[in-house]
N, C-alpha and C positions, 0 to 999 in steps of 0.2 A: 772851697779854697780857691784863691785867685793867685795866679802867677804874678809876682811883683818884681822879679829880677832873675838874673842868672849868675851863679857863682862858679867860676872856672879856675883851673890851676893858674891861668894867666893872671886873674884877679889876685890870687894869693901871692904869687911871685912878685907882682908889682907892689903889693902891700909890704912884703918883707923887704924889698929893695928900698922902699920909701920910709918905712917905720921900724925896720929891724924886728927884733924878737917881740916887741910890744904888739905887733900885729897878731900874734898868737892869742891874745886876750880880747881881740875885737869880736863883735857880733858879725855874723855873716852879712847882715843888712848893711853894715858899714863898708863892706868890701865888694859886694855884688855889683854887676853891671846893670844899670837901669837908665833910661827906659828900655824895655824889651824890644829887640828886633826879632820879628817872627815871620812865618809864612802860613798859608792855609793849605789844606790837603788838595785843593784844586789848582794851586799855583804850579807853573811850569818849572822844571828843574833848572833851566837856564836863568830864570828870574831869581830863584832861591840862591843859586851860585853867585849871581851878580850882587845880590844883597849882602852875602857873606864876604865877598871880595871887597866891596866898598867899605863895609864896617870893620873889616879885618878880624872876623870872628870865625871859629871853626865848628860851632854848634848852633843850630837854629831850631827853636821851639816851633812846633806845628800846632796852631791854635785855630779852632773853628767854633764859632758862636760862644766865644769866651772860655771854651774848655780846651785844656791841654790834651792833644791827641798823641803826641810823641815828640821826640827830638831827633833831628837828622844831623849827621856830621858831614863835613865837607868831603870826607872819604867816601861816605855812602853815595853822595851825589855824583862825585867824579866817577866812581865805579859804574853807576847807572849810565852815565853819558858815554863812557868807553864801551859798555856792552851794546848800547844803541848804535854807536858808530861801527862796531864790529859786525853787527847784524846787517847794517846798511851796506857795508863793503862786501859782505858775502852775497847779498841779494844782487848787487851790481855785477859781481863776478859771475854769478850764475846766468844773469841776463846776457852778458857778453859772450859766454860760452854757448848759449842757445842760438845766438845769431851768427856764430862763427862756422 
């Protein structure tokens, strides 16, 4: 199987706003976002966040060698960045205490 698009609640809401109740009879293929914006497992978190921000999307497929490995949400990535920053702040605090 090959990933050909992403269908999100935003795609559905936009279709309802544009086409009304008729959108309920559409195939997913007609509503999904394509081409796919994705990342690789080796990409940096800040690069994935930047891609999501520029594209104004909240979910990002993770694809390696043409295979879907998973999907990350903007919430997943923001939480990871916050955890990294908290760890960094704690390390700096400990270093400053050791020198005091």
